[in-house]
C-alpha positions as CSV (number, residue, x, y, z in Angstrom):
1,M,-31.4,27.8,4.6
2,D,-28.4,26.2,6.3
3,L,-25.4,26.8,4.1
4,G,-23.4,24.4,6.2
5,F,-25.3,21.4,4.8
6,C,-25.2,20.2,1.2
7,I,-26.9,17.3,-0.6
8,A,-25.5,16.3,-4.0
9,V,-27.5,13.7,-6.0
10,T,-26.1,11.8,-9.0
11,S,-27.3,8.7,-10.8
12,T,-25.0,6.1,-12.3
13,N,-26.1,2.8,-13.9
14,G,-29.5,2.8,-12.1
15,T,-28.0,3.6,-8.7
16,T,-28.7,6.9,-7.1
17,I,-25.7,8.3,-5.1
18,V,-26.4,11.0,-2.5
19,D,-23.4,12.8,-1.1
20,L,-24.0,14.5,2.3
21,V,-21.8,17.4,3.4
22,G,-21.9,19.0,6.8
23,E,-24.3,18.5,9.8
24,L,-27.5,16.5,9.5
25,D,-29.7,17.7,12.3
26,Q,-33.2,18.9,13.1
27,H,-32.8,21.9,10.8
28,T,-31.4,20.0,7.8
29,A,-33.1,16.6,8.1
30,P,-36.3,17.8,6.3
31,R,-34.3,18.7,3.2
32,L,-32.7,15.3,3.1
33,E,-36.1,13.6,3.6
34,H,-37.5,15.6,0.7
35,A,-34.5,14.7,-1.6
36,L,-34.6,10.9,-0.7
37,R,-38.3,10.3,-0.6
38,V,-38.6,10.2,-4.4
39,V,-35.6,7.9,-5.0
40,Q,-36.5,4.5,-6.4
41,G,-34.2,1.6,-6.9
42,S,-30.7,1.3,-5.5
43,L,-29.7,4.1,-3.2
44,V,-26.2,4.8,-1.8
45,V,-25.8,7.6,0.8
46,D,-22.2,8.6,1.0
47,C,-21.4,10.0,4.4
48,A,-17.7,10.7,3.9
49,R,-18.2,14.4,4.5
50,L,-21.0,14.1,7.0
51,T,-19.6,15.6,10.2
52,F,-22.6,15.3,12.5
53,I,-25.9,13.5,12.8
54,D,-28.5,13.7,15.5
55,G,-31.8,11.9,16.2
56,S,-33.6,13.8,13.5
57,G,-31.1,12.7,10.9
58,V,-31.3,9.1,12.1
59,A,-35.1,9.3,11.9
60,V,-34.9,10.4,8.2
61,L,-32.5,7.6,7.3
62,A,-34.7,5.0,9.1
63,Y,-37.8,6.4,7.3
64,V,-36.1,6.3,3.9
65,A,-34.7,2.8,4.6
66,R,-38.3,1.6,5.2
67,L,-39.4,3.1,1.9
68,N,-36.4,1.8,0.0
69,D,-34.9,-1.6,1.0
70,N,-32.0,-1.0,-1.4
71,M,-30.5,1.8,0.6
72,T,-26.9,1.6,2.0
73,L,-24.7,4.0,3.8
74,R,-21.0,4.2,2.9
75,N,-17.9,6.0,4.2
76,V,-19.6,6.6,7.6
77,Q,-17.2,8.6,9.8
78,P,-16.6,7.3,13.4
79,Q,-18.6,10.1,15.1
80,C,-21.6,9.4,12.9
81,R,-21.2,5.6,13.0
82,R,-21.4,5.7,16.8
83,V,-24.8,7.4,16.6
84,L,-26.0,4.8,14.1
85,E,-24.8,2.0,16.4
86,I,-26.7,3.4,19.3
87,A,-29.8,3.6,17.0
88,G,-29.3,0.0,15.9
89,M,-28.9,1.0,12.3
90,T,-25.5,-0.5,11.5
91,D,-27.1,-3.0,9.1
92,L,-27.5,-0.1,6.6
93,V,-23.7,0.5,6.5
94,A,-22.1,-1.0,3.5
95,G,-20.3,-4.3,4.3
96,D,-16.8,-3.2,3.3
97,D,-17.2,0.0,5.3
98,A,-18.3,-1.8,8.4
99,Q,-15.4,-4.3,8.0
100,S,-12.8,-1.5,7.6
101,R,-14.2,0.3,10.7
102,A,-14.0,-2.9,12.7
103,S,-10.4,-3.5,11.6
104,A,-9.5,0.1,12.5
105,T,-11.0,-0.4,16.0
106,L,-9.1,-3.6,16.6
107,T,-5.7,-2.0,15.7
108,E,-6.2,1.1,18.0
């Protein structure tokens, strides 16, 4: 078990919120898939404390997005956002999050 990765699941007003902490990689991706596979309805994956994502993590998010078309990612950190951009998955990033990242890039 990877103690450097944590998944916290809460539900509020019919929306499931999943907080990710640590590194989402080939060792931790199966745990996330297991946790998200059963979620029905609106799903928000909060990536504020996600420090790393590799292809295995991207694959799990893509798989779950196919199962649940109400999934969004929020608070995606720049290092993880870049991986999602390369994978063509920025459409999953919440609109306000994408806008704030674009604004930050323009001011740098």
